[in-house]
N, C-alpha and C positions, 0 to 999 in steps of 0.2 A: 183456666182460672188459677191465679197465683195465690200462694199462701199469704195470709195476713201477717204483716210485720208486727209481731207482738213484742212488748218490752219485758219479756221474761228472760232472765239471765241464762238459764239452761233447764232442760227437762231431763230428769234422771230416770233411766230404766235399768233393770238388772244388767250389770257388766257393760252397758253402753251409755254414753253421754250423747245426747242430741242437742246441738246448739246451732245458732245462726253462723253462717260462714265467717262473718267478721270476727266472731269470738274465737275462732280456731287459732289465729295468730296470737291473740292475747293469752290463751291457755298454754300455748307452747312456750311463751316467754316467761311465765311465772308458774310456780307450783300452785296447786289447788288448796290454798289456805293452809299449807303445811301438812296436808293429809297425804299419807302414802298408801298406795294400794298394793296388794300382793298379786295383781294381774295388770297386764298392759291395757290401757284404755285406747280403743281405736275410734278416732273421730268418725262420725257418721252424718250423712246428709239425708234430709227428707226428700221425697220425690219432687216436691215443688221446688226445692233448692237445686236439684239436679236439672230440672226443666229450665230454670233460670240460667244455669251455667251454659246449657246447650243454646239457649236463645241469645245470650249476650256474646258468646264466643263464636257462634256459627260453626262449631266444630263439625257438625254433620249436615249443615245446610238447614234442614228442617228438624225440629225437635221430635224425638220418638214419642209416640203416644204412651200414656201412663200404663195401659195394659201390656204394651210391648216391654216396658221397663220391668214390670212385675214378672212377665214371662222370662226375661233374661235372668232375673234373680232365681226363679224357680228352676231354670235349666242349669244354673251354675256358672253362667257366663259372667255374671257380676255377683259379688258377695254382698248379701243383705239379708234382711229378715223382716217379718211382720211383728210389730210391737204394739203396745197399747196406744201409741201416738200415730200409728200408721206404718207404712212400709218405709224402711231406711236402706240406704246403700252405704257401705263403708267407703270412706274417702280414698284410701289407698287402692282399693279394688277398682274404683272408677278411674283413677289416674293411670293405673296399669293398663286397663282396657283401652283408654284413649291413646296411650303411648303406643300400644300395639297397632292400633288403628292408623296412626299417623306415620308409622314406619314406611319407608319406601318399599315398593314391591321388588323383590329380587328377581332378576331376569334369568 
């Protein structure tokens, strides 16, 4: 089951902004209405967005089950956390994990 595409600009949780993938590029191109933060904001993806990435890119063939992704977060393989809006995975952690997965095997 995929997440519903809501017309919400972004959902704020403490120290984490969760927003649709399309908004990531927009937020990187402009400042957040002139507001500066004293901490770095790490873009995060909800599990349904991560599932969509795996389905569309076919990076792993089949998409991992949701409980597998949660287990990967809990084991430290992926960086993420449980928030009020559900489980999230930090975008940079997912990219790093996929990059390591796609590296050729050294003989």
